[in-house]
Backbone as CSV, one residue per row, in Angstrom:
resi,resn,N_x,N_y,N_z,CA_x,CA_y,CA_z,C_x,C_y,C_z
1,UNK,-4.404,-10.633,-74.650,-5.135,-11.882,-74.559,-4.652,-12.616,-73.306
2,UNK,-5.586,-13.119,-72.516,-5.223,-13.852,-71.304,-4.681,-15.225,-71.657
3,UNK,-3.994,-15.863,-70.685,-3.449,-17.214,-70.904,-4.569,-18.194,-71.232
4,UNK,-5.723,-18.100,-70.521,-6.853,-18.996,-70.801,-7.441,-18.740,-72.182
5,UNK,-7.583,-17.457,-72.546,-8.101,-17.110,-73.865,-7.173,-17.578,-74.964
6,UNK,-5.873,-17.451,-74.718,-4.886,-17.904,-75.690,-4.970,-19.416,-75.852
7,UNK,-5.103,-20.150,-74.746,-5.189,-21.617,-74.801,-6.416,-22.049,-75.601
8,UNK,-7.557,-21.382,-75.380,-8.775,-21.710,-76.142,-8.583,-21.417,-77.627
9,UNK,-7.975,-20.257,-77.922,-7.744,-19.893,-79.318,-6.750,-20.835,-79.982
10,UNK,-5.743,-21.280,-79.235,-4.774,-22.226,-79.765,-5.456,-23.552,-80.095
11,UNK,-6.359,-23.989,-79.226,-7.108,-25.228,-79.476,-7.911,-25.106,-80.771
12,UNK,-8.569,-23.975,-80.967,-9.357,-23.753,-82.190,-8.450,-23.682,-83.416
13,UNK,-7.299,-23.008,-83.290,-6.372,-22.879,-84.422,-5.836,-24.241,-84.845
14,UNK,-5.535,-25.097,-83.879,-5.039,-26.437,-84.193,-6.112,-27.244,-84.928
15,UNK,-7.321,-27.211,-84.405,-8.423,-27.935,-85.047,-8.686,-27.387,-86.450
16,UNK,-8.701,-26.048,-86.605,-8.942,-25.443,-87.915,-7.844,-25.826,-88.910
17,UNK,-6.580,-25.815,-88.458,-5.462,-26.184,-89.344,-5.585,-27.644,-89.773
18,UNK,-5.950,-28.511,-88.841,-6.117,-29.939,-89.170,-7.252,-30.126,-90.159
19,UNK,-8.392,-29.496,-89.867,-9.561,-29.671,-90.723,-9.363,-29.047,-92.105
20,UNK,-8.659,-27.902,-92.177,-8.438,-27.265,-93.478,-7.546,-28.123,-94.375
21,UNK,-6.763,-29.014,-93.767,-5.924,-29.944,-94.525,-6.628,-31.286,-94.720
22,UNK,-7.893,-31.336,-94.314,-8.734,-32.524,-94.422,-8.073,-33.745,-93.779
23,UNK,-7.516,-33.518,-92.578,-6.887,-34.598,-91.819,-7.797,-35.018,-90.674
24,UNK,-7.954,-36.293,-90.512,-8.674,-36.801,-89.353,-7.731,-36.750,-88.142
25,UNK,-8.299,-36.959,-86.971,-7.452,-37.056,-85.778,-6.448,-38.190,-85.936
26,UNK,-6.895,-39.311,-86.492,-5.997,-40.460,-86.701,-4.856,-40.125,-87.654
27,UNK,-5.170,-39.412,-88.743,-4.138,-39.070,-89.721,-3.100,-38.133,-89.109
28,UNK,-3.557,-37.139,-88.338,-2.614,-36.229,-87.691,-1.794,-36.971,-86.641
29,UNK,-2.416,-37.891,-85.935,-1.693,-38.700,-84.950,-0.598,-39.521,-85.635
30,UNK,-0.921,-40.128,-86.767,0.069,-40.918,-87.516,1.225,-40.053,-87.996
31,UNK,0.909,-38.872,-88.532,1.942,-37.974,-89.064,2.845,-37.401,-87.969
32,UNK,2.253,-37.092,-86.811,2.984,-36.365,-85.770,3.601,-37.254,-84.704
33,UNK,3.061,-38.470,-84.558,3.521,-39.323,-83.470,2.901,-38.939,-82.127
34,UNK,1.897,-38.045,-82.146,1.159,-37.647,-80.951,-0.126,-38.459,-80.938
35,UNK,-0.492,-38.992,-79.797,-1.674,-39.860,-79.746,-2.949,-39.106,-80.122
36,UNK,-3.876,-39.852,-80.699,-5.178,-39.309,-81.073,-5.870,-38.719,-79.847
37,UNK,-5.775,-39.409,-78.725,-6.415,-38.942,-77.490,-5.840,-37.597,-77.051
38,UNK,-4.512,-37.439,-77.134,-3.893,-36.177,-76.717,-4.274,-35.048,-77.663
39,UNK,-4.309,-35.324,-78.968,-4.724,-34.281,-79.923,-6.153,-33.851,-79.620
40,UNK,-7.030,-34.810,-79.352,-8.416,-34.488,-78.998,-8.500,-33.618,-77.754
41,UNK,-7.706,-33.937,-76.740,-7.702,-33.135,-75.506,-7.212,-31.716,-75.772
42,UNK,-6.174,-31.587,-76.596,-5.648,-30.253,-76.919,-6.702,-29.460,-77.680
43,UNK,-7.351,-30.098,-78.667,-8.365,-29.406,-79.459,-9.590,-29.024,-78.625
44,UNK,-9.885,-29.768,-77.580,-11.006,-29.426,-76.693,-10.584,-28.437,-75.615
45,UNK,-9.292,-28.175,-75.520,-8.791,-27.237,-74.515,-8.690,-27.838,-73.133
46,UNK,-8.716,-29.173,-73.028,-8.627,-29.817,-71.714,-7.204,-30.228,-71.359
47,UNK,-6.272,-30.086,-72.316,-4.861,-30.379,-72.039,-4.027,-29.217,-72.561
48,UNK,-3.061,-28.799,-71.776,-2.140,-27.739,-72.169,-0.943,-28.391,-72.852
49,UNK,-0.738,-28.154,-74.154,0.358,-28.811,-74.862,1.719,-28.229,-74.496
50,UNK,2.726,-29.067,-74.552,4.098,-28.614,-74.327,4.666,-28.090,-75.646
51,UNK,5.812,-27.430,-75.563,6.480,-26.938,-76.766,6.822,-28.100,-77.697
52,UNK,7.289,-29.203,-77.122,7.652,-30.365,-77.937,6.436,-30.909,-78.684
53,UNK,5.288,-31.011,-78.003,4.070,-31.497,-78.662,3.628,-30.551,-79.767
54,UNK,3.637,-29.242,-79.484,3.231,-28.287,-80.511,4.185,-28.320,-81.695
55,UNK,5.468,-28.515,-81.432,6.437,-28.635,-82.519,6.133,-29.822,-83.408
56,UNK,5.806,-30.950,-82.800,5.478,-32.150,-83.580,4.197,-31.954,-84.382
57,UNK,3.194,-31.347,-83.751,1.916,-31.137,-84.441,2.052,-30.123,-85.570
58,UNK,2.727,-29.009,-85.320,2.873,-27.997,-86.367,3.677,-28.554,-87.537
59,UNK,4.751,-29.308,-87.253,5.532,-29.922,-88.320,4.690,-30.869,-89.163
60,UNK,3.843,-31.646,-88.520,2.978,-32.594,-89.243,1.932,-31.870,-90.082
61,UNK,1.591,-30.642,-89.691,0.620,-29.854,-90.442,1.286,-29.005,-91.529
62,UNK,2.622,-29.050,-91.594,3.337,-28.242,-92.578,3.413,-26.785,-92.202
63,UNK,3.331,-26.506,-90.902,3.398,-25.141,-90.381,4.591,-25.014,-89.442
64,UNK,5.104,-23.809,-89.332,6.066,-23.574,-88.265,5.261,-23.375,-86.984
65,UNK,5.922,-23.508,-85.863,5.257,-23.260,-84.585,4.731,-21.825,-84.551
66,UNK,5.499,-20.895,-85.103,5.065,-19.491,-85.164,3.796,-19.331,-85.982
67,UNK,3.719,-20.037,-87.110,2.521,-19.941,-87.945,1.305,-20.490,-87.211
68,UNK,1.479,-21.580,-86.495,0.362,-22.139,-85.736,-0.096,-21.136,-84.682
69,UNK,0.845,-20.552,-83.979,0.488,-19.567,-82.952,-0.096,-18.312,-83.587
70,UNK,0.400,-17.913,-84.760,-0.139,-16.734,-85.447,-1.604,-16.935,-85.823
71,UNK,-2.003,-18.187,-86.085,-3.409,-18.472,-86.394,-4.308,-18.103,-85.223
72,UNK,-3.743,-18.062,-84.036,-4.510,-17.675,-82.850,-4.947,-16.224,-82.978
73,UNK,-4.060,-15.375,-83.468,-4.337,-13.939,-83.587,-5.222,-13.628,-84.788
74,UNK,-4.970,-14.275,-85.925,-5.752,-14.154,-87.155,-6.138,-12.721,-87.506
75,UNK,-5.149,-11.906,-87.799,-5.431,-10.583,-88.327,-4.415,-10.274,-89.416
76,UNK,-4.572,-9.118,-90.060,-3.685,-8.814,-91.173,-2.811,-7.590,-90.913
77,UNK,-2.573,-7.283,-89.654,-1.721,-6.145,-89.336,-0.279,-6.418,-89.743
78,UNK,0.404,-5.353,-90.185,1.803,-5.477,-90.564,2.736,-5.043,-89.445
79,UNK,2.169,-4.578,-88.357,2.988,-4.184,-87.210,2.514,-4.951,-85.986
80,UNK,3.456,-5.428,-85.230,3.119,-6.178,-84.006,3.652,-5.386,-82.820
81,UNK,2.785,-4.699,-82.140,3.168,-3.921,-80.957,3.577,-4.884,-79.853
82,UNK,4.563,-4.492,-79.072,5.110,-5.372,-78.026,4.013,-5.922,-77.125
83,UNK,3.071,-5.089,-76.723,2.020,-5.536,-75.797,0.989,-6.446,-76.470
84,UNK,1.001,-6.526,-77.804,0.059,-7.376,-78.535,0.672,-8.689,-79.021
85,UNK,1.980,-8.844,-78.875,2.651,-10.045,-79.374,2.259,-11.246,-78.517
86,UNK,1.845,-12.336,-79.174,1.438,-13.519,-78.413,2.618,-14.112,-77.641
87,UNK,2.373,-14.362,-76.375,3.378,-14.985,-75.509,2.794,-16.298,-75.022
88,UNK,3.586,-17.347,-75.099,3.137,-18.665,-74.670,4.199,-19.274,-73.778
89,UNK,3.763,-19.893,-72.688,4.681,-20.552,-71.758,4.454,-22.056,-71.811
90,UNK,5.530,-22.795,-72.046,5.478,-24.250,-72.063,5.221,-24.734,-70.635
91,UNK,4.127,-25.451,-70.397,3.816,-25.885,-69.035,4.816,-26.903,-68.488
92,UNK,5.562,-27.538,-69.366,6.513,-28.568,-68.956,7.853,-27.979,-68.506
93,UNK,8.398,-27.031,-69.274,9.745,-26.516,-69.013,9.776,-25.097,-68.470
94,UNK,8.682,-24.354,-68.635,8.681,-22.943,-68.256,9.267,-22.060,-69.357
95,UNK,9.596,-22.646,-70.489,10.112,-21.950,-71.678,9.066,-20.923,-72.100
96,UNK,9.479,-19.651,-72.285,8.563,-18.580,-72.662,8.875,-18.151,-74.087
97,UNK,7.864,-18.176,-74.933,8.017,-17.917,-76.354,7.174,-16.723,-76.751
98,UNK,7.808,-15.705,-77.343,7.104,-14.504,-77.819,7.207,-14.460,-79.332
99,UNK,6.068,-14.464,-80.019,6.032,-14.334,-81.477,6.141,-12.850,-81.802
100,UNK,7.300,-12.428,-82.264,7.581,-11.012,-82.498,6.998,-10.524,-83.811
101,UNK,7.084,-11.329,-84.854,6.645,-10.917,-86.191,5.138,-10.710,-86.247
102,UNK,4.696,-9.755,-87.085,3.255,-9.595,-87.285,2.647,-10.894,-87.808
103,UNK,1.411,-11.144,-87.434,0.764,-12.399,-87.818,0.329,-12.413,-89.269
104,UNK,0.469,-11.293,-89.974,0.062,-11.246,-91.378,0.932,-12.117,-92.264
105,UNK,1.976,-12.650,-91.714,2.835,-13.545,-92.487,3.941,-12.793,-93.183
106,UNK,4.605,-13.458,-94.039,5.734,-12.881,-94.750,6.829,-13.924,-94.824
107,UNK,7.925,-13.589,-95.478,8.975,-14.577,-95.686,9.830,-14.854,-94.450
108,UNK,9.731,-14.024,-93.426,10.582,-14.147,-92.247,9.741,-14.120,-90.981
109,UNK,10.088,-14.992,-90.031,9.435,-14.985,-88.722,10.509,-14.809,-87.659
110,UNK,10.223,-13.961,-86.681,11.125,-13.761,-85.556,10.417,-14.190,-84.277
111,UNK,11.137,-14.953,-83.455,10.597,-15.453,-82.205,11.647,-15.237,-81.122
112,UNK,11.239,-14.660,-80.006,12.137,-14.500,-78.860,11.774,-15.571,-77.831
113,UNK,12.793,-16.217,-77.287,12.573,-17.287,-76.319,13.396,-17.014,-75.073
114,UNK,12.796,-17.275,-73.916,13.548,-17.297,-72.663,13.477,-18.721,-72.138
115,UNK,14.651,-19.336,-72.022,14.757,-20.705,-71.548,15.261,-20.659,-70.106
116,UNK,14.478,-21.161,-69.145,14.878,-21.099,-67.741,16.189,-21.842,-67.465
117,UNK,16.787,-21.518,-66.347,18.019,-22.170,-65.906,17.848,-23.677,-65.883
118,UNK,18.792,-24.389,-66.492,18.791,-25.848,-66.477,17.754,-26.518,-67.355
119,UNK,16.911,-25.752,-68.042,15.811,-26.324,-68.830,16.276,-26.754,-70.219
120,UNK,15.530,-27.694,-70.806,15.757,-28.166,-72.168,14.423,-28.255,-72.890
121,UNK,14.448,-27.960,-74.181,13.263,-28.124,-75.035,13.716,-28.827,-76.307
122,UNK,13.073,-29.950,-76.622,13.457,-30.765,-77.777,12.369,-30.758,-78.841
123,UNK,12.811,-30.811,-80.101,11.894,-30.794,-81.231,12.361,-31.801,-82.277
124,UNK,11.411,-32.482,-82.956,11.786,-33.443,-83.996,12.247,-32.722,-85.265
125,UNK,12.898,-33.447,-86.133,13.404,-32.885,-87.386,12.285,-32.286,-88.235
126,UNK,11.086,-32.859,-88.194,9.967,-32.350,-88.994,9.669,-30.889,-88.706
127,UNK,9.954,-30.443,-87.501,9.700,-29.055,-87.124,10.489,-28.103,-88.011
128,UNK,11.638,-28.530,-88.491,12.535,-27.670,-89.265,12.629,-28.074,-90.728
129,UNK,11.824,-29.008,-91.184,11.965,-29.573,-92.522,11.746,-28.556,-93.637
130,UNK,10.959,-27.538,-93.405,10.610,-26.630,-94.490,10.993,-25.182,-94.213
131,UNK,11.943,-24.962,-93.273,12.373,-23.605,-92.968,13.892,-23.510,-92.829
132,UNK,14.417,-22.337,-93.201,15.790,-21.973,-92.842,15.686,-21.448,-91.422
133,UNK,16.668,-21.730,-90.610,16.554,-21.474,-89.171,17.880,-20.943,-88.644
134,UNK,17.837,-19.808,-87.949,19.021,-19.261,-87.287,18.673,-18.939,-85.841
135,UNK,19.668,-19.078,-84.979,19.514,-18.789,-83.549,20.561,-17.759,-83.172
136,UNK,20.127,-16.672,-82.542,21.028,-15.617,-82.082,20.842,-15.491,-80.570
137,UNK,21.886,-15.756,-79.802,21.799,-15.686,-78.343,21.881,-14.224,-77.908
138,UNK,20.825,-13.752,-77.256,20.746,-12.369,-76.791,21.403,-12.194,-75.426
139,UNK,21.251,-13.213,-74.578,21.821,-13.130,-73.231,21.950,-14.536,-72.652
140,UNK,23.121,-14.852,-72.149,23.316,-16.136,-71.487,24.086,-17.121,-72.338
141,UNK,23.919,-18.382,-72.021,24.600,-19.477,-72.712,23.552,-20.503,-73.121
142,UNK,23.731,-21.029,-74.331,22.820,-22.024,-74.869,23.635,-23.152,-75.471
143,UNK,23.301,-24.372,-75.113,23.862,-25.546,-75.783,22.773,-26.040,-76.722
144,UNK,23.071,-25.972,-78.016,22.097,-26.393,-79.024,22.551,-27.719,-79.616
145,UNK,21.736,-28.756,-79.407,22.026,-30.098,-79.917,21.329,-30.242,-81.263
146,UNK,22.120,-30.372,-82.317,21.614,-30.534,-83.678,22.010,-31.937,-84.116
147,UNK,21.086,-32.886,-83.931,21.452,-34.284,-84.136,22.503,-34.662,-83.107
148,UNK,23.644,-35.186,-83.564,24.728,-35.583,-82.661,25.705,-34.454,-82.357
149,UNK,25.543,-33.306,-83.004,26.454,-32.176,-82.813,25.915,-31.234,-81.746
150,UNK,26.796,-30.802,-80.829,26.419,-29.839,-79.798,27.156,-28.537,-80.073
151,UNK,26.379,-27.460,-80.248,26.939,-26.127,-80.467,26.838,-25.373,-79.147
152,UNK,27.965,-24.889,-78.632,27.975,-24.113,-77.400,27.962,-22.641,-77.791
153,UNK,26.853,-21.972,-77.498,26.641,-20.595,-77.924,26.583,-19.665,-76.721
154,UNK,27.261,-18.530,-76.829,27.254,-17.509,-75.785,26.605,-16.236,-76.313
155,UNK,26.393,-15.256,-75.448,25.792,-13.982,-75.818,26.435,-13.435,-77.094
156,UNK,25.603,-13.109,-78.072,26.061,-12.542,-79.331,26.326,-13.557,-80.421
157,UNK,26.461,-14.850,-80.074,26.721,-15.884,-81.079,25.458,-16.159,-81.889
158,UNK,25.654,-16.465,-83.175,24.539,-16.781,-84.063,24.860,-18.066,-84.809
159,UNK,23.912,-18.984,-84.865,24.064,-20.278,-85.517,23.017,-20.426,-86.614
160,UNK,23.453,-20.833,-87.802,22.535,-21.204,-88.877,22.470,-22.719,-88.882
161,UNK,21.270,-23.270,-88.772,21.115,-24.724,-88.748,21.397,-25.323,-90.111
162,UNK,21.853,-26.572,-90.084,22.096,-27.330,-91.305,20.841,-28.080,-91.706
163,UNK,21.025,-29.286,-92.228,19.903,-30.121,-92.648,19.016,-30.444,-91.442
164,UNK,17.709,-30.559,-91.654,16.810,-30.857,-90.540,17.221,-32.130,-89.799
165,UNK,17.270,-32.017,-88.487,17.557,-33.157,-87.615,16.898,-32.877,-86.272
166,UNK,16.733,-33.899,-85.436,16.172,-33.650,-84.109,17.063,-32.640,-83.366
167,UNK,16.429,-31.701,-82.686,17.177,-30.629,-82.021,16.734,-30.458,-80.577
168,UNK,17.690,-30.046,-79.751,17.393,-29.727,-78.352,18.074,-28.420,-77.987
169,UNK,17.299,-27.513,-77.419,17.828,-26.286,-76.843,18.042,-26.588,-75.366
170,UNK,19.256,-26.341,-74.851,19.527,-26.620,-73.440,20.260,-25.441,-72.821
171,UNK,19.762,-25.001,-71.677,20.416,-23.943,-70.906,21.174,-24.625,-69.774
172,UNK,22.512,-24.685,-69.861,23.291,-25.400,-68.853,23.617,-24.560,-67.616
173,UNK,23.131,-23.332,-67.564,23.528,-22.415,-66.495,22.454,-22.284,-65.417
174,UNK,22.778,-21.490,-64.400,21.857,-21.237,-63.290,21.060,-19.949,-63.502
175,UNK,21.151,-19.370,-64.704,20.420,-18.138,-65.033,19.640,-18.361,-66.334
176,UNK,18.562,-17.616,-66.550,17.805,-17.754,-67.800,18.667,-17.392,-69.010
177,UNK,18.331,-17.967,-70.145,18.980,-17.671,-71.422,17.915,-17.107,-72.354
178,UNK,18.233,-15.993,-73.023,17.318,-15.406,-74.004,17.948,-15.508,-75.381
179,UNK,17.156,-15.923,-76.357,17.666,-16.008,-77.719,16.561,-15.674,-78.714
180,UNK,16.989,-15.291,-79.903,16.082,-14.974,-80.989,16.189,-16.073,-82.035
181,UNK,15.048,-16.540,-82.509,15.007,-17.523,-83.584,14.449,-16.813,-84.815
182,UNK,15.177,-16.924,-85.924,14.727,-16.363,-87.206,14.435,-17.533,-88.139
183,UNK,13.239,-17.526,-88.721,12.792,-18.611,-89.595,12.373,-18.041,-90.940
184,UNK,12.784,-18.685,-92.000,12.361,-18.309,-93.343,12.005,-19.578,-94.104
185,UNK,10.887,-19.553,-94.796,10.446,-20.740,-95.543,11.432,-21.094,-96.641
186,UNK,11.674,-22.396,-96.807,12.486,-22.896,-97.918,11.622,-22.852,-99.177
187,UNK,12.247,-22.595,-100.302,11.494,-22.548,-101.573,11.622,-23.848,-102.301
């Protein structure tokens, strides 16, 4: 899928998720803290959302970011071939996100992220309110801000998040950092 095709499909998936929950643009704006105008632009495909915006919107919809992106693919395959895995680049930070898990769903989601040198990506607590979340650094160094706590993670380190709080992924180095995020729904 091309970047333009993915952006159009993402716009449709966001609108479908909002409408299936019978939320107006105003209601989603109130829940997410994202302006009604910006949500409208994203749904029309005239604005490219950042990772932070998508995190806020998916959290307000009761979805993980992976689930929202999986709605773009909308199939029931149990295998996700590397060349078919949806890849999305945050236009703000250059953060590259690959949804590794098959879009058919299941109790576990795997996401690979490459965070550029010096880049940061922040997400509100709502993004993590309904999932167990672990981060495994594949290559590089990552400073993960979990509320007021900063975890300094190096290659091979794995962190299990605590209670939902605002979080920031920060790459303090001059080289890209790659990490895997594992998400499982809370019961």
